[in-house]
C-alpha positions as CSV (number, residue, x, y, z in Angstrom):
1,M,37.4,-27.5,-15.7
2,Q,37.0,-26.9,-12.2
3,R,35.7,-22.8,-12.7
4,F,33.8,-24.6,-15.2
5,I,32.0,-26.1,-12.8
6,V,31.9,-22.9,-10.6
7,L,30.9,-21.0,-12.8
8,L,27.8,-23.2,-13.7
9,V,26.4,-23.7,-10.4
10,A,26.9,-19.9,-9.5
11,L,24.5,-19.6,-13.3
12,L,22.1,-22.2,-12.1
13,G,21.5,-20.6,-8.5
14,F,21.2,-17.5,-10.0
15,S,18.8,-18.3,-12.6
16,A,16.8,-20.2,-9.6
17,D,16.6,-17.1,-7.4
18,L,15.6,-15.5,-10.6
19,A,12.5,-18.1,-11.6
20,A,11.3,-17.9,-7.9
21,Q,7.8,-16.7,-7.3
22,Q,7.8,-13.1,-5.7
23,E,5.0,-12.0,-3.9
24,F,4.1,-8.3,-3.5
25,K,2.1,-6.2,-0.6
26,I,0.8,-2.9,-0.2
27,V,0.0,-1.4,2.9
28,T,-1.5,2.1,2.8
29,I,-1.2,4.8,5.2
30,V,-4.1,7.4,5.5
31,E,-3.2,10.7,7.5
32,S,-5.9,13.2,7.7
33,I,-5.4,16.9,7.5
34,V,-8.7,18.5,8.5
35,P,-8.6,20.3,11.3
36,M,-10.0,19.9,15.1
37,G,-9.3,16.1,15.0
38,I,-12.2,15.4,12.7
39,G,-10.8,13.4,9.9
40,R,-9.8,9.5,10.4
41,S,-6.1,8.7,10.2
42,R,-5.4,5.1,9.6
43,I,-3.1,2.1,8.6
44,V,-5.0,0.0,6.2
45,D,-3.3,-3.6,5.5
46,N,-5.4,-5.8,3.2
47,Q,-5.6,-9.2,4.0
48,A,-7.9,-10.8,1.1
49,T,-6.3,-11.6,-2.3
50,A,-8.0,-10.6,-5.2
51,D,-7.3,-12.0,-8.9
52,Y,-7.8,-8.4,-11.0
53,E,-8.3,-10.7,-14.0
54,E,-12.0,-11.4,-12.6
55,F,-12.4,-7.4,-12.9
56,T,-11.1,-6.4,-16.4
57,T,-13.0,-6.3,-19.3
58,E,-11.7,-5.4,-22.4
59,R,-12.8,-3.5,-25.4
60,T,-12.7,-4.0,-28.9
61,D,-14.1,-1.6,-31.5
62,G,-15.7,0.5,-28.6
63,R,-17.9,-3.0,-27.6
64,R,-17.0,-4.8,-24.2
65,S,-15.7,-8.3,-24.9
66,N,-16.6,-9.5,-21.1
67,Q,-20.2,-9.2,-21.0
68,R,-20.5,-9.7,-17.2
69,E,-21.2,-6.5,-15.3
70,I,-19.2,-5.5,-12.7
71,R,-20.6,-3.6,-9.3
72,R,-18.4,-1.5,-7.3
73,S,-19.7,-3.6,-4.4
74,D,-17.7,-6.8,-6.0
75,L,-14.5,-4.5,-5.7
76,K,-14.7,-4.5,-2.2
77,V,-12.7,-6.9,-0.2
78,D,-14.2,-7.3,3.6
79,E,-10.5,-8.7,5.0
80,I,-8.7,-5.5,6.2
81,E,-6.5,-4.5,9.5
82,E,-7.5,-1.1,10.4
83,T,-4.7,0.6,12.7
84,K,-5.6,4.0,13.8
85,L,-3.5,6.9,14.0
86,L,-3.8,10.3,14.8
87,N,-4.8,13.1,12.9
88,F,-1.9,15.6,11.7
89,F,-4.2,18.8,12.7
90,S,-5.6,19.5,16.0
91,A,-7.7,23.0,17.4
92,T,-4.4,25.2,17.2
93,G,-2.6,23.5,14.4
94,I,-0.2,21.0,13.4
95,N,0.5,18.7,16.0
96,F,3.9,17.4,16.0
97,Q,2.7,15.3,19.2
98,N,0.8,13.7,16.8
99,I,3.4,13.4,14.3
100,A,5.7,11.9,16.5
101,S,3.3,9.3,17.6
102,N,1.8,8.5,13.8
103,D,5.7,7.7,13.0
104,A,5.9,5.2,15.9
105,I,3.2,3.6,15.3
106,I,4.1,3.3,11.6
107,S,7.7,2.3,12.4
108,S,6.2,-1.2,14.7
109,K,4.0,-1.7,11.8
110,I,7.1,-1.7,9.0
111,N,9.3,-3.3,11.8
112,A,6.6,-6.3,11.8
113,M,6.6,-6.2,8.4
114,L,9.9,-7.0,8.0
115,A,10.1,-9.4,10.8
116,D,7.4,-11.5,9.4
117,G,9.6,-11.9,6.1
118,W,8.5,-9.1,3.9
119,K,11.1,-6.4,2.4
120,L,10.7,-2.9,2.4
121,T,10.7,-2.2,-1.4
122,F,9.2,1.2,-2.8
123,V,7.3,4.2,-1.2
124,T,5.3,6.8,-2.6
125,S,3.0,9.3,-1.3
126,G,0.9,12.5,-2.3
127,V,-1.3,14.7,-1.0
128,E,-5.1,15.6,-2.0
129,S,-6.6,19.0,-0.9
130,D,-9.3,21.4,-2.5
131,A,-6.5,24.5,-1.4
132,G,-9.7,26.9,-1.9
133,A,-10.3,29.8,0.4
134,D,-12.0,27.4,3.0
135,D,-10.1,24.3,2.2
136,G,-11.0,21.8,5.0
137,Q,-10.4,18.4,3.8
138,G,-7.6,16.5,2.9
139,I,-5.3,13.5,3.0
140,F,-1.8,12.8,3.0
141,I,-1.5,9.0,1.5
142,T,1.8,6.6,1.7
143,R,2.0,3.3,0.2
144,L,4.4,0.9,1.2
145,F,5.1,-1.6,-1.3
146,F,6.4,-5.2,0.4
147,S,8.0,-8.1,-1.2
148,K,9.0,-11.5,-0.2
């Protein structure tokens, strides 16, 4: 009987943990790969809340069920935290000191999030560049997904 009670208490604790609300937060890091420091590199941390349903329409038979017009300006949030970073390239090419400096700042941001009770759950990244003969634009983007 004692084993049954211990098992029941453990199961109740486990199910309560599963039922607990989980919150997610995304922090985006944009690092410019534009030469000569022309680009802009930032850590962008959204400080606003948004309800995706306000911006969602459904289509059936080619018609939208929600006739409300959604403008691009409606989608933008004003409450953001931007942390400046250095660009990957300088006038002479890849600048490793800039990369190390960005790593220190990004580590500081992650450590602050962890200290605030967030858990780093997932990381994804990608590069955008036209890669043509006169390739002068591009970004390296990383998204950090936190939960608590």
